[in-house]
C-alpha positions as CSV (number, residue, x, y, z in Angstrom):
1,X,91.4,-9.0,-204.5
2,X,95.0,-7.9,-204.9
3,X,97.7,-9.3,-202.7
4,X,101.5,-9.1,-202.7
5,X,103.5,-12.2,-202.2
6,X,107.0,-12.5,-200.6
7,X,108.1,-16.0,-201.7
8,X,111.2,-17.8,-200.8
9,X,113.2,-18.8,-204.0
10,X,116.1,-21.2,-203.9
11,X,117.4,-22.8,-207.0
12,X,118.6,-26.1,-205.3
13,X,119.7,-27.5,-202.0
14,X,123.2,-26.0,-202.2
15,X,122.2,-22.5,-203.5
16,X,121.7,-19.4,-201.4
17,X,118.0,-18.6,-201.2
18,X,116.1,-15.4,-200.7
19,X,112.7,-13.7,-200.9
20,X,111.3,-12.4,-204.1
21,X,108.1,-10.3,-204.4
22,X,105.2,-11.0,-206.8
23,X,101.9,-9.2,-207.4
24,X,98.7,-11.3,-207.6
25,X,95.8,-9.3,-209.2
26,X,92.2,-10.2,-209.7
27,X,92.3,-12.9,-207.1
28,X,89.0,-14.6,-206.4
29,X,88.4,-14.9,-202.6
30,X,87.1,-18.4,-203.2
31,X,90.3,-19.6,-204.7
32,X,92.4,-22.0,-202.7
33,X,95.9,-20.8,-201.8
34,X,97.4,-23.2,-204.3
35,X,95.1,-22.1,-207.0
36,X,96.3,-18.5,-206.4
37,X,99.8,-19.8,-206.7
38,X,99.0,-21.5,-210.0
39,X,97.8,-18.1,-211.4
40,X,101.0,-16.4,-210.1
41,X,103.1,-19.1,-211.8
42,X,101.2,-18.7,-215.1
43,X,102.1,-15.0,-215.0
44,X,105.8,-15.8,-214.2
45,X,106.0,-18.2,-217.1
46,X,104.4,-15.7,-219.5
47,X,107.1,-13.2,-218.5
48,X,109.8,-15.9,-219.3
49,X,110.7,-16.6,-215.6
50,X,111.0,-19.8,-213.7
51,X,107.8,-20.8,-211.9
52,X,107.7,-21.1,-208.1
53,X,108.2,-24.8,-207.2
54,X,105.9,-26.1,-204.5
55,X,104.7,-29.6,-203.6
56,X,101.0,-30.7,-204.1
57,X,99.0,-33.8,-205.0
58,X,95.4,-34.5,-204.0
59,X,94.4,-30.9,-203.1
60,X,91.8,-32.4,-200.8
61,X,93.7,-32.3,-197.5
62,X,94.4,-36.0,-197.2
63,X,97.8,-36.7,-198.7
64,X,100.0,-34.3,-196.7
65,X,102.1,-33.3,-199.7
66,X,101.4,-29.6,-199.8
67,X,103.4,-27.8,-197.0
68,X,104.6,-24.3,-196.6
69,X,104.8,-21.6,-194.0
70,X,102.2,-18.8,-194.7
71,X,102.9,-15.7,-192.7
72,X,104.9,-17.7,-190.2
73,X,102.3,-20.4,-189.7
74,X,102.4,-24.0,-191.1
75,X,99.6,-24.1,-193.7
76,X,98.4,-20.6,-193.0
77,X,96.1,-18.7,-190.7
78,X,93.2,-21.2,-190.4
79,X,93.0,-24.1,-187.9
80,X,92.6,-27.7,-188.9
81,X,93.3,-27.3,-192.6
82,X,96.2,-28.0,-194.9
83,X,97.7,-25.5,-197.4
84,X,95.5,-26.7,-200.2
85,X,92.4,-26.1,-197.9
86,X,93.4,-22.6,-197.1
87,X,91.3,-20.1,-199.1
88,X,92.1,-16.5,-200.2
89,X,89.0,-15.3,-198.2
90,X,91.2,-15.8,-195.1
91,X,93.2,-12.8,-196.3
92,X,92.3,-9.2,-197.0
93,X,92.6,-7.1,-200.1
94,X,96.0,-5.5,-200.2
95,X,97.7,-7.9,-197.8
96,X,101.4,-8.8,-198.1
97,X,101.7,-12.6,-197.6
98,X,105.0,-14.2,-196.8
99,X,105.4,-17.8,-198.1
100,X,108.4,-20.0,-197.3
101,X,109.2,-23.7,-196.8
102,X,109.1,-25.6,-193.6
103,X,112.2,-25.0,-191.6
104,X,113.9,-27.9,-189.9
105,X,117.3,-29.6,-190.1
106,X,115.6,-32.9,-190.9
107,X,113.6,-31.2,-193.8
108,X,116.3,-29.7,-196.0
109,X,115.0,-27.3,-198.8
110,X,115.3,-28.9,-202.2
111,X,113.9,-26.0,-204.4
112,X,111.9,-22.9,-203.5
113,X,109.1,-24.2,-201.2
114,X,109.8,-27.9,-201.6
115,X,111.5,-29.8,-198.8
116,X,112.9,-33.3,-198.5
117,X,110.7,-35.1,-195.9
118,X,112.2,-38.6,-196.5
119,X,113.1,-38.6,-192.8
120,X,109.5,-39.3,-192.1
121,X,109.7,-42.3,-194.4
122,X,112.7,-43.7,-192.5
123,X,110.8,-43.4,-189.2
124,X,107.9,-45.3,-190.8
125,X,110.2,-48.0,-192.2
126,X,111.7,-48.4,-188.7
127,X,108.4,-49.7,-187.2
128,X,105.3,-48.1,-188.5
129,X,103.8,-51.3,-189.8
130,X,102.5,-54.8,-188.7
131,X,104.7,-57.7,-189.9
132,X,102.2,-60.4,-189.7
133,X,100.0,-61.2,-192.7
134,X,96.6,-59.9,-191.9
135,X,94.9,-61.6,-194.9
136,X,91.5,-60.6,-196.2
137,X,89.3,-58.2,-194.2
138,X,87.7,-60.0,-191.3
139,X,84.2,-59.8,-190.0
140,X,83.5,-56.8,-187.9
141,X,83.1,-58.8,-184.7
142,X,86.0,-61.2,-185.2
143,X,88.4,-59.2,-183.0
144,X,86.4,-57.3,-180.4
145,X,87.8,-53.8,-179.9
146,X,86.3,-51.3,-177.5
147,X,84.8,-48.3,-179.2
148,X,87.0,-45.9,-177.1
149,X,90.1,-47.7,-178.3
150,X,89.0,-47.9,-181.9
151,X,88.2,-44.1,-181.9
152,X,91.6,-43.3,-180.5
153,X,93.3,-45.4,-183.1
154,X,91.4,-43.7,-185.8
155,X,92.3,-40.3,-184.4
156,X,96.0,-41.2,-184.6
157,X,95.6,-42.7,-188.1
158,X,94.3,-39.3,-189.3
159,X,97.9,-38.1,-189.4
160,X,98.8,-37.3,-193.0
161,X,102.6,-36.8,-192.4
162,X,102.7,-33.2,-193.7
163,X,105.3,-32.1,-191.2
164,X,103.5,-29.1,-189.8
165,X,104.2,-30.4,-186.3
166,X,107.9,-30.2,-186.9
167,X,107.7,-26.8,-188.6
168,X,105.7,-25.3,-185.7
169,X,108.0,-26.7,-183.0
170,X,110.9,-24.5,-181.8
171,X,113.0,-27.6,-181.4
172,X,111.8,-29.2,-184.7
173,X,110.6,-32.2,-182.8
174,X,108.7,-35.0,-184.6
175,X,107.2,-36.4,-181.5
176,X,103.6,-35.8,-182.6
177,X,104.1,-37.6,-185.9
178,X,105.9,-40.5,-184.3
179,X,103.4,-40.8,-181.5
180,X,100.5,-40.9,-184.0
181,X,102.1,-43.4,-186.3
182,X,103.1,-45.7,-183.4
183,X,99.9,-45.1,-181.4
184,X,97.5,-46.1,-184.1
185,X,99.1,-49.6,-184.2
186,X,100.0,-50.0,-180.5
187,X,96.4,-49.4,-179.5
188,X,95.0,-52.3,-181.6
189,X,95.4,-56.0,-181.0
190,X,97.2,-56.6,-184.3
191,X,99.9,-54.2,-183.2
192,X,100.5,-55.5,-179.7
193,X,103.1,-58.2,-180.4
194,X,105.6,-55.7,-181.9
195,X,104.7,-52.8,-179.7
196,X,108.0,-52.5,-177.7
197,X,110.2,-53.1,-180.8
198,X,108.1,-50.6,-182.8
199,X,108.4,-47.8,-180.2
200,X,112.2,-48.3,-179.6
201,X,113.0,-48.4,-183.3
202,X,110.8,-45.5,-184.4
203,X,112.2,-43.2,-181.6
204,X,115.8,-44.2,-182.5
205,X,115.1,-43.4,-186.2
206,X,113.6,-40.1,-185.2
207,X,116.8,-39.2,-183.2
208,X,119.0,-40.4,-185.9
209,X,117.2,-38.2,-188.5
210,X,118.1,-35.1,-186.5
211,X,114.8,-34.1,-185.1
212,X,114.8,-32.1,-181.8
213,X,113.5,-33.0,-178.4
214,X,110.0,-32.4,-177.2
215,X,109.6,-29.8,-174.4
216,X,105.9,-30.0,-174.1
217,X,104.9,-26.6,-175.6
218,X,102.3,-28.3,-177.9
219,X,102.7,-25.9,-180.9
220,X,102.6,-29.2,-182.8
221,X,99.1,-30.1,-181.9
222,X,97.9,-26.5,-182.5
223,X,99.4,-26.5,-186.0
224,X,98.3,-30.0,-187.0
225,X,95.8,-29.9,-189.8
226,X,94.1,-33.0,-188.4
227,X,94.2,-31.6,-184.8
228,X,95.9,-34.7,-183.4
229,X,96.1,-34.4,-179.6
230,X,99.3,-34.0,-177.7
231,X,98.0,-36.8,-175.5
232,X,99.5,-39.2,-178.0
233,X,102.9,-37.9,-177.1
234,X,102.3,-38.7,-173.4
235,X,101.3,-42.2,-174.5
236,X,104.4,-42.6,-176.6
237,X,106.5,-41.6,-173.6
238,X,104.8,-44.2,-171.4
239,X,105.2,-46.9,-174.1
240,X,108.9,-46.0,-174.6
241,X,109.7,-46.0,-170.9
242,X,108.0,-49.4,-170.5
243,X,109.7,-50.8,-173.6
244,X,113.1,-49.6,-172.4
245,X,112.8,-51.3,-169.0
246,X,111.5,-54.6,-170.5
247,X,114.2,-54.6,-173.1
248,X,116.9,-54.0,-170.4
249,X,115.7,-57.0,-168.4
250,X,114.9,-59.3,-171.3
251,X,116.6,-62.6,-171.1
252,X,119.7,-62.8,-173.3
253,X,120.6,-66.0,-175.2
254,X,123.6,-67.8,-173.8
């Protein structure tokens, strides 16, 4: 295959960026998108240029590090996969492929295709954890949990924090991410004692980071590489409303 790439290049967070074009020849259709980018970078280096900067780690679709917009879609044209799981057989010989970073106020571009997603870390630090010591792994039947609840919690826990939900949303909302991270804990017995505090703090951290509001268009769920359901957003809204009311009428110390 032979494809043309239009890649966003930006020297640093303060520099003015723009698209540059590159030719990718002799591309194997079974290459992953990142492997193709590796080959392009080798050619750039051989010509004495600066390679394209992009984030990656496991290349197995489980870490959430790789993230870029490919032809206007987070992670590319396929459904339920990350950038590293997108293969060149998804494109046609002679295609022109536009590659750019995720666009969101809360995800400022650092260099080329790399964005700063530390806002997600701050949301996690605000409440995406259980404070109590859980100790060693307990026997399977020590804390009975209905299978439906366990399955829902596992579905939420599948979130890899890649940010595709934010990039796909016209408002750059992080509601799907927050609802997944809060939901996986709020559904389980270990997460119940801090449920209200967790929801209030994580939503406050999300707003403070500059993410937009959810308007229920559900581009987030469609773009999510783990296909996390928008129903978790509805659950977060219910939990947040309940926590707000209980917090307002909570007894205050004299």
